[in-house]
BALOBA-1460 file (C-alpha; in Angstrom, 3 decimals):
// residues 358
<rec num="1" residu="m" x="-52.147" y="167.980" z="41.222"/>
<rec num="2" residu="t" x="-50.946" y="169.875" z="38.154"/>
<rec num="3" residu="s" x="-52.801" y="170.766" z="34.619"/>
<rec num="4" residu="p" x="-53.049" y="167.724" z="32.442"/>
<rec num="5" residu="r" x="-51.474" y="169.871" z="30.013"/>
<rec num="6" residu="e" x="-48.528" y="171.085" z="32.204"/>
<rec num="7" residu="s" x="-45.381" y="171.995" z="29.977"/>
<rec num="8" residu="a" x="-43.551" y="174.582" z="32.230"/>
<rec num="9" residu="s" x="-40.140" y="173.376" z="33.312"/>
<rec num="10" residu="p" x="-40.841" y="169.782" z="31.783"/>
<rec num="11" residu="v" x="-39.953" y="166.817" z="34.248"/>
<rec num="12" residu="s" x="-37.780" y="163.782" z="33.123"/>
<rec num="13" residu="l" x="-37.915" y="160.468" z="34.373"/>
<rec num="14" residu="l" x="-34.125" y="160.075" z="34.822"/>
<rec num="15" residu="a" x="-34.226" y="156.334" z="36.106"/>
<rec num="16" residu="l" x="-37.221" y="154.003" z="37.427"/>
<rec num="17" residu="a" x="-36.156" y="150.620" z="39.483"/>
<rec num="18" residu="t" x="-38.323" y="148.093" z="41.319"/>
<rec num="19" residu="a" x="-37.602" y="145.487" z="43.919"/>
<rec num="20" residu="v" x="-39.284" y="142.658" z="45.436"/>
<rec num="21" residu="p" x="-38.544" y="140.776" z="48.999"/>
<rec num="22" residu="p" x="-36.662" y="137.227" z="49.153"/>
<rec num="23" residu="h" x="-39.514" y="134.933" z="49.615"/>
<rec num="24" residu="i" x="-41.757" y="133.406" z="46.816"/>
<rec num="25" residu="l" x="-44.938" y="132.514" z="46.952"/>
<rec num="26" residu="h" x="-46.260" y="129.814" z="44.604"/>
<rec num="27" residu="q" x="-49.624" y="130.179" z="43.780"/>
<rec num="28" residu="d" x="-50.590" y="126.630" z="43.749"/>
<rec num="29" residu="d" x="-49.034" y="126.195" z="47.367"/>
<rec num="30" residu="v" x="-50.803" y="129.045" z="48.532"/>
<rec num="31" residu="a" x="-54.189" y="127.524" z="47.067"/>
<rec num="32" residu="r" x="-53.517" y="124.169" z="48.638"/>
<rec num="33" residu="r" x="-52.709" y="126.330" z="52.520"/>
<rec num="34" residu="a" x="-55.925" y="128.251" z="51.883"/>
<rec num="35" residu="s" x="-58.315" y="125.314" z="51.269"/>
<rec num="36" residu="e" x="-57.385" y="124.348" z="54.693"/>
<rec num="37" residu="i" x="-57.550" y="127.610" z="56.510"/>
<rec num="38" residu="y" x="-60.801" y="128.714" z="54.901"/>
<rec num="39" residu="a" x="-62.397" y="125.209" z="55.012"/>
<rec num="40" residu="p" x="-65.218" y="126.325" z="57.412"/>
<rec num="41" residu="m" x="-66.375" y="128.942" z="54.800"/>
<rec num="42" residu="l" x="-65.429" y="126.770" z="51.780"/>
<rec num="43" residu="a" x="-67.671" y="123.921" z="52.899"/>
<rec num="44" residu="q" x="-70.356" y="126.191" z="52.358"/>
<rec num="45" residu="h" x="-69.271" y="127.724" z="49.297"/>
<rec num="46" residu="p" x="-67.027" y="125.364" z="47.627"/>
<rec num="47" residu="t" x="-66.486" y="127.387" z="44.522"/>
<rec num="48" residu="l" x="-64.812" y="130.140" z="46.391"/>
<rec num="49" residu="i" x="-61.596" y="128.506" z="46.177"/>
<rec num="50" residu="d" x="-61.606" y="128.862" z="42.199"/>
<rec num="51" residu="v" x="-60.604" y="132.426" z="42.650"/>
<rec num="52" residu="f" x="-56.674" y="131.145" z="42.804"/>
<rec num="53" residu="a" x="-57.238" y="129.197" z="39.616"/>
<rec num="54" residu="h" x="-58.708" y="132.325" z="37.892"/>
<rec num="55" residu="s" x="-56.565" y="134.990" z="39.542"/>
<rec num="56" residu="g" x="-54.140" y="134.871" z="37.014"/>
<rec num="57" residu="i" x="-51.372" y="134.591" z="38.966"/>
<rec num="58" residu="a" x="-48.705" y="131.820" z="38.996"/>
<rec num="59" residu="r" x="-46.437" y="133.507" z="41.945"/>
<rec num="60" residu="r" x="-45.842" y="136.419" z="44.262"/>
<rec num="61" residu="f" x="-42.990" y="137.489" z="46.702"/>
<rec num="62" residu="a" x="-43.811" y="138.185" z="50.400"/>
<rec num="63" residu="a" x="-41.368" y="139.802" z="52.985"/>
<rec num="64" residu="c" x="-42.121" y="136.611" z="55.349"/>
<rec num="65" residu="p" x="-41.656" y="133.141" z="54.652"/>
<rec num="66" residu="l" x="-44.593" y="131.178" z="54.425"/>
<rec num="67" residu="s" x="-44.756" y="129.799" z="57.937"/>
<rec num="68" residu="w" x="-45.205" y="133.247" z="59.243"/>
<rec num="69" residu="y" x="-48.332" y="133.154" z="57.596"/>
<rec num="70" residu="e" x="-49.435" y="130.389" z="59.164"/>
<rec num="71" residu="q" x="-49.437" y="131.872" z="62.779"/>
<rec num="72" residu="s" x="-51.462" y="134.263" z="64.577"/>
<rec num="73" residu="h" x="-49.854" y="137.861" z="65.045"/>
<rec num="74" residu="g" x="-51.153" y="141.180" z="66.342"/>
<rec num="75" residu="w" x="-50.648" y="144.930" z="65.674"/>
<rec num="76" residu="e" x="-47.001" y="144.538" z="67.679"/>
<rec num="77" residu="d" x="-45.629" y="141.422" z="65.431"/>
<rec num="78" residu="r" x="-47.355" y="142.822" z="62.396"/>
<rec num="79" residu="n" x="-45.691" y="146.338" z="62.201"/>
<rec num="80" residu="a" x="-42.291" y="145.084" z="63.624"/>
<rec num="81" residu="a" x="-42.394" y="142.697" z="59.927"/>
<rec num="82" residu="y" x="-43.318" y="145.725" z="58.221"/>
<rec num="83" residu="l" x="-40.755" y="148.214" z="59.227"/>
<rec num="84" residu="a" x="-38.319" y="145.536" z="58.725"/>
<rec num="85" residu="g" x="-39.293" y="144.413" z="55.172"/>
<rec num="86" residu="a" x="-40.053" y="147.517" z="53.883"/>
<rec num="87" residu="s" x="-37.011" y="149.254" z="55.487"/>
<rec num="88" residu="a" x="-35.142" y="146.736" z="53.325"/>
<rec num="89" residu="l" x="-37.001" y="146.927" z="50.181"/>
<rec num="90" residu="y" x="-36.931" y="150.734" z="50.468"/>
<rec num="91" residu="e" x="-32.867" y="151.085" z="50.556"/>
<rec num="92" residu="h" x="-32.447" y="148.686" z="47.759"/>
<rec num="93" residu="v" x="-34.840" y="150.068" z="45.426"/>
<rec num="94" residu="a" x="-33.792" y="153.778" z="46.207"/>
<rec num="95" residu="r" x="-29.930" y="152.734" z="45.977"/>
<rec num="96" residu="a" x="-30.933" y="150.921" z="42.552"/>
<rec num="97" residu="a" x="-32.989" y="153.732" z="41.268"/>
<rec num="98" residu="l" x="-30.443" y="156.542" z="42.256"/>
<rec num="99" residu="r" x="-27.150" y="153.985" z="40.887"/>
<rec num="100" residu="g" x="-29.556" y="154.019" z="37.345"/>
<rec num="101" residu="a" x="-29.676" y="158.024" z="37.146"/>
<rec num="102" residu="g" x="-25.835" y="158.123" z="38.259"/>
<rec num="103" residu="i" x="-27.434" y="160.374" z="40.990"/>
<rec num="104" residu="s" x="-25.349" y="160.746" z="44.581"/>
<rec num="105" residu="p" x="-27.601" y="160.106" z="47.593"/>
<rec num="106" residu="r" x="-26.240" y="163.481" z="48.410"/>
<rec num="107" residu="d" x="-27.687" y="165.485" z="45.705"/>
<rec num="108" residu="v" x="-31.279" y="164.500" z="46.120"/>
<rec num="109" residu="d" x="-33.312" y="167.503" z="47.146"/>
<rec num="110" residu="a" x="-36.880" y="165.634" z="48.028"/>
<rec num="111" residu="v" x="-38.220" y="162.609" z="48.813"/>
<rec num="112" residu="v" x="-41.736" y="161.514" z="48.720"/>
<rec num="113" residu="t" x="-42.296" y="158.153" z="50.297"/>
<rec num="114" residu="v" x="-45.686" y="155.936" z="49.359"/>
<rec num="115" residu="s" x="-46.901" y="153.342" z="51.641"/>
<rec num="116" residu="s" x="-50.265" y="152.340" z="53.276"/>
<rec num="117" residu="t" x="-49.487" y="148.744" z="54.621"/>
<rec num="118" residu="g" x="-47.913" y="149.769" z="57.947"/>
<rec num="119" residu="i" x="-46.945" y="152.319" z="60.835"/>
<rec num="120" residu="a" x="-43.908" y="154.113" z="60.588"/>
<rec num="121" residu="t" x="-43.150" y="157.057" z="62.760"/>
<rec num="122" residu="p" x="-40.744" y="158.279" z="62.080"/>
<rec num="123" residu="s" x="-41.303" y="157.829" z="58.652"/>
<rec num="124" residu="l" x="-39.399" y="155.415" z="56.452"/>
<rec num="125" residu="e" x="-37.380" y="157.899" z="54.272"/>
<rec num="126" residu="a" x="-36.232" y="159.395" z="57.971"/>
<rec num="127" residu="r" x="-34.936" y="155.960" z="59.355"/>
<rec num="128" residu="l" x="-33.168" y="155.233" z="56.365"/>
<rec num="129" residu="a" x="-31.436" y="158.703" z="55.293"/>
<rec num="130" residu="p" x="-28.514" y="158.157" z="57.383"/>
<rec num="131" residu="r" x="-27.867" y="154.640" z="55.516"/>
<rec num="132" residu="l" x="-28.913" y="155.921" z="52.381"/>
<rec num="133" residu="g" x="-26.462" y="158.924" z="52.481"/>
<rec num="134" residu="l" x="-29.033" y="161.825" z="52.043"/>
<rec num="135" residu="r" x="-28.552" y="165.549" z="53.628"/>
<rec num="136" residu="a" x="-29.814" y="166.275" z="56.579"/>
<rec num="137" residu="d" x="-31.979" y="168.940" z="54.863"/>
<rec num="138" residu="v" x="-33.429" y="166.968" z="52.212"/>
<rec num="139" residu="s" x="-37.225" y="167.514" z="51.975"/>
<rec num="140" residu="r" x="-39.633" y="164.492" z="53.017"/>
<rec num="141" residu="v" x="-43.033" y="163.826" z="52.124"/>
<rec num="142" residu="p" x="-44.489" y="160.799" z="53.306"/>
<rec num="143" residu="v" x="-48.020" y="159.681" z="52.293"/>
<rec num="144" residu="f" x="-50.352" y="157.251" z="53.761"/>
<rec num="145" residu="g" x="-53.770" y="155.771" z="52.677"/>
<rec num="146" residu="l" x="-53.336" y="156.001" z="48.819"/>
<rec num="147" residu="g" x="-53.377" y="152.245" z="48.638"/>
<rec num="148" residu="c" x="-53.153" y="150.995" z="44.946"/>
<rec num="149" residu="a" x="-53.722" y="154.227" z="43.163"/>
<rec num="150" residu="g" x="-50.264" y="155.163" z="45.315"/>
<rec num="151" residu="g" x="-48.038" y="154.746" z="42.656"/>
<rec num="152" residu="v" x="-49.940" y="156.948" z="40.203"/>
<rec num="153" residu="s" x="-50.754" y="159.624" z="42.661"/>
<rec num="154" residu="g" x="-47.495" y="159.529" z="44.642"/>
<rec num="155" residu="l" x="-45.233" y="159.913" z="41.241"/>
<rec num="156" residu="s" x="-47.533" y="162.837" z="40.122"/>
<rec num="157" residu="l" x="-46.777" y="164.360" z="43.318"/>
<rec num="158" residu="a" x="-43.345" y="164.159" z="42.729"/>
<rec num="159" residu="a" x="-43.051" y="165.672" z="39.701"/>
<rec num="160" residu="s" x="-45.322" y="168.623" z="40.705"/>
<rec num="161" residu="l" x="-42.313" y="169.200" z="43.342"/>
<rec num="162" residu="a" x="-39.700" y="168.713" z="40.971"/>
<rec num="163" residu="r" x="-41.395" y="171.084" z="38.218"/>
<rec num="164" residu="a" x="-41.716" y="173.696" z="41.487"/>
<rec num="165" residu="r" x="-38.220" y="173.483" z="41.699"/>
<rec num="166" residu="p" x="-36.153" y="173.094" z="38.442"/>
<rec num="167" residu="g" x="-33.054" y="171.675" z="38.849"/>
<rec num="168" residu="a" x="-33.816" y="169.777" z="41.978"/>
<rec num="169" residu="i" x="-33.767" y="166.025" z="42.236"/>
<rec num="170" residu="v" x="-36.829" y="164.314" z="43.655"/>
<rec num="171" residu="l" x="-36.463" y="160.891" z="44.655"/>
<rec num="172" residu="f" x="-40.048" y="158.975" z="44.848"/>
<rec num="173" residu="v" x="-40.544" y="155.798" z="46.769"/>
<rec num="174" residu="t" x="-43.093" y="153.255" z="47.011"/>
<rec num="175" residu="v" x="-43.067" y="150.461" z="49.251"/>
<rec num="176" residu="e" x="-46.338" y="147.837" z="49.912"/>
<rec num="177" residu="l" x="-46.305" y="144.790" z="52.130"/>
<rec num="178" residu="c" x="-49.945" y="144.036" z="51.444"/>
<rec num="179" residu="t" x="-49.235" y="139.961" z="52.621"/>
<rec num="180" residu="l" x="-48.845" y="140.824" z="56.147"/>
<rec num="181" residu="a" x="-52.319" y="141.664" z="56.550"/>
<rec num="182" residu="f" x="-53.225" y="137.994" z="55.860"/>
<rec num="183" residu="r" x="-56.047" y="137.247" z="58.974"/>
<rec num="184" residu="r" x="-56.528" y="133.892" z="60.189"/>
<rec num="185" residu="d" x="-58.973" y="135.033" z="61.728"/>
<rec num="186" residu="r" x="-61.210" y="136.455" z="59.183"/>
<rec num="187" residu="l" x="-62.777" y="133.691" z="57.064"/>
<rec num="188" residu="d" x="-64.975" y="136.103" z="54.690"/>
<rec num="189" residu="k" x="-65.171" y="136.173" z="50.981"/>
<rec num="190" residu="a" x="-62.693" y="139.651" z="50.767"/>
<rec num="191" residu="s" x="-60.130" y="138.184" z="52.740"/>
<rec num="192" residu="l" x="-59.929" y="135.052" z="50.360"/>
<rec num="193" residu="v" x="-59.847" y="137.278" z="47.423"/>
<rec num="194" residu="a" x="-56.951" y="139.109" z="48.959"/>
<rec num="195" residu="t" x="-55.307" y="135.865" z="49.992"/>
<rec num="196" residu="a" x="-55.345" y="135.228" z="46.239"/>
<rec num="197" residu="l" x="-53.992" y="138.424" z="44.676"/>
<rec num="198" residu="f" x="-51.592" y="140.190" z="47.094"/>
<rec num="199" residu="g" x="-47.856" y="140.208" z="47.010"/>
<rec num="200" residu="d" x="-45.173" y="142.612" z="48.139"/>
<rec num="201" residu="g" x="-42.807" y="145.026" z="46.470"/>
<rec num="202" residu="a" x="-41.192" y="148.130" z="45.922"/>
<rec num="203" residu="a" x="-40.438" y="151.012" z="42.995"/>
<rec num="204" residu="a" x="-38.370" y="154.016" z="42.922"/>
<rec num="205" residu="a" x="-38.122" y="156.806" z="40.282"/>
<rec num="206" residu="v" x="-35.627" y="159.759" z="40.221"/>
<rec num="207" residu="l" x="-37.000" y="163.020" z="38.608"/>
<rec num="208" residu="r" x="-35.747" y="166.302" z="37.964"/>
<rec num="209" residu="a" x="-37.213" y="169.227" z="36.102"/>
<rec num="210" residu="g" x="-35.328" y="171.260" z="33.434"/>
<rec num="211" residu="e" x="-34.980" y="171.656" z="29.647"/>
<rec num="212" residu="n" x="-31.772" y="169.634" z="29.545"/>
<rec num="213" residu="a" x="-33.138" y="166.901" z="32.102"/>
<rec num="214" residu="a" x="-32.741" y="164.173" z="29.572"/>
<rec num="215" residu="g" x="-34.365" y="160.775" z="30.676"/>
<rec num="216" residu="r" x="-36.442" y="157.935" z="30.056"/>
<rec num="217" residu="a" x="-39.583" y="159.493" z="29.668"/>
<rec num="218" residu="r" x="-41.127" y="162.787" z="30.511"/>
<rec num="219" residu="i" x="-43.702" y="163.340" z="33.228"/>
<rec num="220" residu="g" x="-46.872" y="165.842" z="32.416"/>
<rec num="221" residu="g" x="-49.634" y="166.800" z="34.698"/>
<rec num="222" residu="g" x="-51.836" y="164.416" z="36.808"/>
<rec num="223" residu="r" x="-55.418" y="164.477" z="37.862"/>
<rec num="224" residu="e" x="-57.572" y="162.660" z="40.285"/>
<rec num="225" residu="h" x="-61.469" y="161.772" z="40.192"/>
<rec num="226" residu="q" x="-63.046" y="160.792" z="43.397"/>
<rec num="227" residu="w" x="-66.598" y="159.232" z="43.093"/>
<rec num="228" residu="p" x="-69.148" y="160.248" z="45.958"/>
<rec num="229" residu="d" x="-70.321" y="157.729" z="48.374"/>
<rec num="230" residu="t" x="-67.806" y="155.115" z="47.632"/>
<rec num="231" residu="l" x="-65.606" y="154.682" z="50.590"/>
<rec num="232" residu="n" x="-66.906" y="151.159" z="51.194"/>
<rec num="233" residu="i" x="-65.368" y="149.619" z="47.772"/>
<rec num="234" residu="m" x="-61.818" y="149.408" z="48.861"/>
<rec num="235" residu="g" x="-59.757" y="150.237" z="51.973"/>
<rec num="236" residu="w" x="-58.641" y="148.784" z="55.568"/>
<rec num="237" residu="s" x="-60.627" y="148.058" z="58.403"/>
<rec num="238" residu="i" x="-58.368" y="148.952" z="61.849"/>
<rec num="239" residu="d" x="-58.920" y="146.244" z="64.763"/>
<rec num="240" residu="p" x="-56.751" y="145.228" z="67.608"/>
<rec num="241" residu="v" x="-55.296" y="142.424" z="65.379"/>
<rec num="242" residu="g" x="-54.378" y="144.729" z="62.415"/>
<rec num="243" residu="f" x="-55.458" y="145.606" z="58.973"/>
<rec num="244" residu="g" x="-58.633" y="144.122" z="57.601"/>
<rec num="245" residu="v" x="-59.254" y="143.996" z="53.530"/>
<rec num="246" residu="i" x="-62.321" y="146.010" z="52.304"/>
<rec num="247" residu="l" x="-62.688" y="144.681" z="48.863"/>
<rec num="248" residu="s" x="-66.213" y="145.070" z="47.465"/>
<rec num="249" residu="a" x="-67.349" y="142.300" z="44.656"/>
<rec num="250" residu="d" x="-69.002" y="144.826" z="42.904"/>
<rec num="251" residu="l" x="-65.506" y="146.619" z="41.887"/>
<rec num="252" residu="p" x="-65.200" y="145.230" z="38.119"/>
<rec num="253" residu="r" x="-68.687" y="146.082" z="37.422"/>
<rec num="254" residu="f" x="-67.954" y="149.884" z="38.633"/>
<rec num="255" residu="i" x="-65.021" y="150.470" z="36.920"/>
<rec num="256" residu="e" x="-66.640" y="148.990" z="33.602"/>
<rec num="257" residu="q" x="-69.549" y="151.641" z="33.917"/>
<rec num="258" residu="r" x="-67.760" y="154.683" z="35.514"/>
<rec num="259" residu="l" x="-64.369" y="154.696" z="34.167"/>
<rec num="260" residu="a" x="-64.625" y="155.833" z="31.157"/>
<rec num="261" residu="e" x="-65.925" y="159.515" z="31.947"/>
<rec num="262" residu="p" x="-63.397" y="160.574" z="34.038"/>
<rec num="263" residu="a" x="-60.803" y="158.876" z="31.634"/>
<rec num="264" residu="g" x="-62.330" y="160.761" z="28.764"/>
<rec num="265" residu="k" x="-62.344" y="164.036" z="30.601"/>
<rec num="266" residu="f" x="-58.215" y="163.455" z="31.328"/>
<rec num="267" residu="l" x="-57.268" y="163.000" z="27.941"/>
<rec num="268" residu="a" x="-58.944" y="165.875" z="26.735"/>
<rec num="269" residu="a" x="-57.782" y="168.249" z="29.621"/>
<rec num="270" residu="a" x="-54.372" y="166.494" z="28.812"/>
<rec num="271" residu="g" x="-54.492" y="167.186" z="25.011"/>
<rec num="272" residu="l" x="-54.140" y="163.396" z="24.296"/>
<rec num="273" residu="e" x="-57.582" y="162.901" z="22.493"/>
<rec num="274" residu="g" x="-56.418" y="161.280" z="19.189"/>
<rec num="275" residu="r" x="-53.248" y="160.570" z="19.921"/>
<rec num="276" residu="g" x="-53.921" y="157.054" z="20.966"/>
<rec num="277" residu="p" x="-51.814" y="156.987" z="24.192"/>
<rec num="278" residu="r" x="-50.916" y="153.577" z="25.348"/>
<rec num="279" residu="f" x="-52.733" y="153.087" z="28.836"/>
<rec num="280" residu="v" x="-50.330" y="151.679" z="31.688"/>
<rec num="281" residu="c" x="-52.480" y="150.477" z="34.197"/>
<rec num="282" residu="h" x="-52.436" y="149.335" z="37.594"/>
<rec num="283" residu="p" x="-53.597" y="145.520" z="37.214"/>
<rec num="284" residu="g" x="-55.820" y="144.960" z="40.545"/>
<rec num="285" residu="g" x="-56.691" y="141.669" z="38.982"/>
<rec num="286" residu="a" x="-57.952" y="139.735" z="36.152"/>
<rec num="287" residu="k" x="-61.222" y="140.413" z="36.071"/>
<rec num="288" residu="v" x="-60.462" y="144.093" z="37.016"/>
<rec num="289" residu="l" x="-58.169" y="144.360" z="33.672"/>
<rec num="290" residu="k" x="-61.209" y="143.174" z="31.479"/>
<rec num="291" residu="a" x="-63.161" y="145.735" z="33.213"/>
<rec num="292" residu="i" x="-60.606" y="148.498" z="32.560"/>
<rec num="293" residu="e" x="-60.535" y="146.834" z="28.861"/>
<rec num="294" residu="r" x="-64.133" y="147.319" z="28.291"/>
<rec num="295" residu="a" x="-64.399" y="150.584" z="29.813"/>
<rec num="296" residu="l" x="-61.775" y="152.557" z="28.007"/>
<rec num="297" residu="g" x="-62.673" y="150.831" z="24.539"/>
<rec num="298" residu="l" x="-59.394" y="148.614" z="24.400"/>
<rec num="299" residu="d" x="-59.194" y="145.101" z="22.516"/>
<rec num="300" residu="p" x="-59.605" y="142.123" z="24.718"/>
<rec num="301" residu="g" x="-56.246" y="141.194" z="25.817"/>
<rec num="302" residu="a" x="-54.811" y="144.767" z="25.137"/>
<rec num="303" residu="l" x="-53.243" y="145.296" z="28.522"/>
<rec num="304" residu="e" x="-50.847" y="142.408" z="27.863"/>
<rec num="305" residu="d" x="-48.024" y="143.973" z="30.195"/>
<rec num="306" residu="e" x="-50.391" y="144.308" z="32.857"/>
<rec num="307" residu="r" x="-51.464" y="140.754" z="32.541"/>
<rec num="308" residu="a" x="-47.580" y="139.815" z="32.774"/>
<rec num="309" residu="v" x="-46.882" y="141.548" z="35.431"/>
<rec num="310" residu="l" x="-50.142" y="140.280" z="37.493"/>
<rec num="311" residu="r" x="-49.064" y="136.855" z="36.565"/>
<rec num="312" residu="d" x="-45.127" y="137.233" z="38.042"/>
<rec num="313" residu="f" x="-45.997" y="139.810" z="41.027"/>
<rec num="314" residu="g" x="-49.333" y="139.556" z="41.702"/>
<rec num="315" residu="n" x="-51.095" y="142.982" z="43.265"/>
<rec num="316" residu="m" x="-48.863" y="144.813" z="45.032"/>
<rec num="317" residu="s" x="-50.586" y="147.805" z="45.560"/>
<rec num="318" residu="a" x="-49.219" y="151.207" z="44.834"/>
<rec num="319" residu="p" x="-45.697" y="149.468" z="43.074"/>
<rec num="320" residu="t" x="-47.420" y="147.542" z="40.933"/>
<rec num="321" residu="v" x="-48.316" y="150.144" z="38.161"/>
<rec num="322" residu="l" x="-44.350" y="151.156" z="37.902"/>
<rec num="323" residu="f" x="-43.623" y="147.588" z="37.324"/>
<rec num="324" residu="v" x="-45.724" y="147.582" z="34.282"/>
<rec num="325" residu="l" x="-44.406" y="151.167" z="33.452"/>
<rec num="326" residu="e" x="-40.793" y="149.579" z="33.774"/>
<rec num="327" residu="r" x="-41.597" y="146.794" z="31.609"/>
<rec num="328" residu="v" x="-43.012" y="149.042" z="28.815"/>
<rec num="329" residu="l" x="-40.116" y="151.051" z="28.771"/>
<rec num="330" residu="a" x="-37.838" y="147.978" z="28.434"/>
<rec num="331" residu="r" x="-39.804" y="146.986" z="25.595"/>
<rec num="332" residu="g" x="-39.014" y="149.969" z="23.721"/>
<rec num="333" residu="g" x="-42.243" y="151.705" z="24.417"/>
<rec num="334" residu="r" x="-42.471" y="155.226" z="22.931"/>
<rec num="335" residu="g" x="-45.186" y="157.892" z="22.595"/>
<rec num="336" residu="p" x="-47.888" y="159.212" z="24.622"/>
<rec num="337" residu="a" x="-48.997" y="156.990" z="27.460"/>
<rec num="338" residu="v" x="-51.223" y="157.770" z="30.499"/>
<rec num="339" residu="l" x="-50.554" y="155.857" z="33.977"/>
<rec num="340" residu="a" x="-53.992" y="154.783" z="35.470"/>
<rec num="341" residu="a" x="-54.876" y="153.351" z="38.830"/>
<rec num="342" residu="l" x="-57.976" y="152.781" z="41.435"/>
<rec num="343" residu="g" x="-57.387" y="153.129" z="44.760"/>
<rec num="344" residu="p" x="-59.523" y="154.182" z="48.096"/>
<rec num="345" residu="g" x="-61.627" y="156.664" z="48.085"/>
<rec num="346" residu="f" x="-62.959" y="155.594" z="45.339"/>
<rec num="347" residu="t" x="-60.443" y="157.169" z="43.073"/>
<rec num="348" residu="a" x="-59.353" y="157.036" z="40.058"/>
<rec num="349" residu="s" x="-55.848" y="158.698" z="39.701"/>
<rec num="350" residu="f" x="-54.172" y="159.869" z="36.015"/>
<rec num="351" residu="l" x="-50.967" y="160.849" z="34.878"/>
<rec num="352" residu="a" x="-49.785" y="162.071" z="31.114"/>
<rec num="353" residu="l" x="-46.124" y="160.659" z="30.148"/>
<rec num="354" residu="e" x="-44.186" y="161.019" z="27.042"/>
<rec num="355" residu="a" x="-42.273" y="157.720" z="26.747"/>
<rec num="356" residu="g" x="-39.081" y="157.430" z="25.222"/>
<rec num="357" residu="d" x="-38.709" y="161.498" z="25.168"/>
<rec num="358" residu="g" x="-36.986" y="162.597" z="28.269"/>
């Protein structure tokens, strides 16, 4: 990670694009289906079904039709669906970002890919390089395991690469198909919560460093904070069927009690204290957003763009914070901002940004 005050070779966000797969999951429909699938557990704990009504989500998007999730699938089926769905989203969102920046794929010098919901070897950008028209000598940096923090950490990594090579074009793409982790064989609370929250999506950004690299925003330095002994808060378990969600019920309380300190240190290191930066946060869930507001001393409901993205798209893991950023920029957001997300580790990731001043 670069210093939060990093100013040499300023990095401009030339373009930002988002995309979702074709299948819509309306929350009411998913709740009805879940009440049948989770019936044995709900018979003992009937109020758990309320997680759908209290999620703050109206709809989500999925890589597969609803009928796919009603069937049993193993690793082979799930990863085949991941490769097909992630490849389609990757190509679409990458092309959209490059088109928005007015950049030819042949001019891309480096590609950073973040995805943690499937396995691709060769990696996604290697599979898609010929179709996208990337050069044979493009630098590739695929990253796995960042989870929900991947949007911020990945963009920070891409900015560091751009800063190290002024004038180079860096393409950052994150794609997550969280819904493919749905398991009919795991009837536990964490799986039910994941069923109520997760959606699929992708985001891409085009970056370039240099004094004359005008864009939609200027990206500063980033920093991560990992709390010790917290590996059980969030992540994947792995078995012959596929990924299984690890999600602690204590997450909102942990955020409320522990986020303020590393956030404050980041603001100080980035020179943002007293400047009133707008926090652009990953909307992990309705309870998480309330906890973030309390931890950061924000007014209740202050994270309105985060709630709007959660309502319309659900929690898409890494790309979600970039959906929020896109909304903030589209609404004319200007001035200092801090991108923030929390992910497996357990880790907080921060990135300084000057919106509307690229």
